N, C-alpha and C positions, 0 to 999 in steps of 0.2 A: 229403235233401240235401246234398251235403257240405260241408265246410267249411274253409277253410286257418287253420291254425293258425300265428299269427304268433310268434317266442320272445319270452319274457321278458325284458327288456332288463338284469331284474339277476338271472337265472340262473345262478347260480356257472357250471355247465355251459357257458355261452356263455362265461364269463371264462375257463375251461380250455382251450377250442379256440381263441379267440383266442391265450392264451400259447401253445400247443403250434404253431400258425402261425407264430408267432416263428421258428421255427427251419427252414423253409423257405423259400427266398430268394426264390421265386416270389408268396409271401403275406405275406410279412414286412412290407412297406411300409401293405398294409389293414388289418392287424394293430397296426398301430402306432398307425396314424391312429385306428381304431375303441376300443383300448383308453387310448387319452390322450381320447377322446372322452366315453368310459365308465366312468372310474378313479373317481368318484366312487360310480359305483352299485354298487362292488361292495369291501365294507369290509375283505375278508381279500385285498385282489387285491396288495398289498405280500407277504407271507410268501408267498403264490402264485407270484411274482417272482424273488422270494429263492430258495426251495427247488426252483425247476421246475429239471431237467437241462438245463444250459446258457443259460438264458433271460439273464441276468445278463453272459456272454461275449460275446451276440447284441448286447446295451445298449452295450457299450463299446465293439464291433466296428464300430457305429453312428458312435460320435464319432470312433473313430481314424480313420476313413475320410475326416476331412473334415480331416484335420491339412493337408493338403498342400498344399491352396486356402487357408491362411490367411494365406499369406506366400507370392508377393503375396496380395490379398485379391481371389481369385476366386470368390466361395462363391457357387451361385446362391439366389436363392427358394427354390427347390422343395427343391433340398438341406437348406438351414438349415430349409425347414419340417420335414424325416423327423428331422435330427436333432434338433429340439425336440421332436419326439414321444418320442424314444427319451429324452432328457433329463426330463420331464416325469414319463415311466413309472419315474424313478432318484430324481426328488422325493418319488413317492410311497414309494419303500422308502425313502427317507431320515426322513418323517415318521411313519410306523409305529412303536411302542415297540416291539414285536417283533423288528425288523429294523434299528434306528436305529444298534445300537452296533454290526450286523456290516457294517454300511453304512460305518463309521468306522474300523474297522477294518482293512476290505479297501483302506481307504486310498483310497474311488471319490472322493472329492471333488478330489484332485487331479489327476484326466482332465480337469477343466474349466479347469484352470489358465492352457491357452491361449486357451481363450474370453474368458477374463478379464482376459489380457493385449492381447487385440487393440485395435488405436487406430482401426480404421474405425467410420466413423458410417453407413454405407450400410446401409438396410432388412434385408438377410440377418444383419449381422453386430449389427445391434441387435437382431434379435429372439433372437438365439443369447445374445448377454450377457443379457438380461432372464432369458431361461429358466435359464441358471446359476446369475443370481445367486437365481431361485426356489429351487434345491436347498441353495442355502446356508444361505435365509433360513427354509426346513420345517427343517434341524436347529436354528438356534438356538432357532426355538420352543420347545424343549424344555427347555430353561432349566438343564441341564446340562454339569456341570465339564468334564465330559469332551469335550464338544462344542466350548466355550472354547479348553480347552487344546489342541483337534488345531490349530481353525484361527489361534491363536497361534502353535505350533509351524512350522507350515508355510505362516505369513505371508500370510493371507488378508487381514487388514486394509489391507496396499499393494494388492493386487488390488481390497479394496471402494472406495477411495480414488480408483484408477486410472478405475472405472467413474463412478465419481460427475463426473470432470474431463470424461470422454467420452460417455457416456452419455445418453441424451433421459431427461426428466424422470420418469418412471416407474422408469427404470434407478436412476436418483439417488435415488430416496423407497427403493426396496427395498434397497441398498446403505447407505444412512445405519441405515434400522432394521437392516441387519446389526452396523452399528458400535454402535447406540446397546444393541444385545442385550451386544455383547462388553465394553461400557465398563461394563454395570451389573454385569457380573463383578467380584471385586475382583482377582482374576489378569488381568482384560482391560484394568483401569484402572488398577493398577500398570505394564502393559505400555507403554499409552500416554504415561504421563508417567513413566515412568524415564528416558528423555532426551531431549533439547531436540529433537532432529530428529522423534521420534517425534509428539511433543508440535506440533511446526511443522507437521508433515504433514496431522494433524488438523486442527488450528487452522485453518489455511491452506484444505483443503477445505471444512469448514464455514462461513467466513467468506465463501468465494468464493460458496456457493449462498444465503446471506444478502443478501449484491448483486444477485444475478443476481436476486431476488423482485422488484427496482425495477420491472423488466418485465415478468415475469411470476410473480405469486405463487402458492401452492401451499400453504395450513393445511394439509395432510396430510405435508406433507416439513418444514414450518416447526415442524411439533410434534414432529417428531423431533428435530430440528439442535438445539431448546429442552432436549429432556429429553436430548441428550449436553451441553452446556453445564452441564446443571445436573447430571449427576453427574460432572463435572470438575470442581467445587468441591469435591466429598467428599475430595480430594489433595490437601495444603497446598502442592504444587509447582503443581497444575493451578489452585487459587484463585488462587495469588500470577500467575499469568501471565494469567489472564483478567482480573483486575483492569484490564492496561493494555492487553488485545488485544479485548478483546470489541466486535463490529459497535456501530460507534454507535446505526444503526438498530435494537436490540433496545432500546435505553434510552429514544430519543426521542418513543417511543410511533406510532412508521410503520407497526407492524405491529397497530395496534389494532382494525379493520376484521376482521382475517383472526382473532384471537383472540377476539371477541368475544362468538361464539354456542358456543366451545369453554371452559366452566367451568375443565376440568382443564389445558390449554394455558394458559389465563388465571395459573392457581393456580404453575403448573410454570416462568412469566417472573416474575411477583410474588415466588416463592422465588430465584430467580435472581438478581436484580438486588438483591433485601436483601443475600443472601451476596455478594457482589460488591461491594457499597457498604460493607460492615461486616468482610467481611475474615474471616469466621466460619464453620465449617465444620458440615455437619448430619453425621447422623447415618445411619441407614439407608437406601440407594436407594430412590427411588421407584419404586412399582409400573408395568409397562408396560400403559397401557390403551388397548384396541384390537387389530388385527389387522395381519397384517403383509399389505402392499397383493397382491388378488392378481394373478397374470401369466399 
């Protein structure tokens, strides 16, 4: 009796064939979707994408081709889905220790700036915004100074603040996670507290999200915000500023119901309030617990 052999979804030959299909315009759309769907099944997908001839150029072409429809905003949901498939593969490259440094040295994150600068709140653009933030979020998870210095040099903090202003709750959460990871680095903290304008921009964004939680509470987002505030108190100028501009709702117990089930968040909030009230700075930054929100 004959049997039909079903391809093993984790077979490296399947990954190689799909990556090869990216070079064929007729097969590319399907290959992008399949690779995104199966990317976690292939542990060596990132090196394969990076070292395969022409593959990264193809992914960048998929990004560049939608630039003309960003302004005026006429991006379709179908086109957004396709470019987000390409972005998800770049996120894979950004997160892998073997390819992350190459990814930065090639300045590939700069191709995402136009997506993060967009102001449209429609579904296709929000999908694009969130997936782009996912790429940057994958970079900062590495906790290396190389990544932080790159993001500071090329002004990704304002881009994240813009995403906080116009994005969905999930986009706000990922953008705040990125800011949190930046501020936990000494260079990032120094950057944000170096000028009144930078501190005001970050402080306004954080305070705005705290205020919005009166209507739509989000424990996960609140945890990132509290951690950002706590880290800022490690800078003398930041601590002095927070003594006058920390949102009242963080002080008066408004969010007790959101923090009661998370001991780490409770501890961070208590430390924040003690430091703001006493005017005394702490030592080393507290570690980040948990993971970047999945996108």
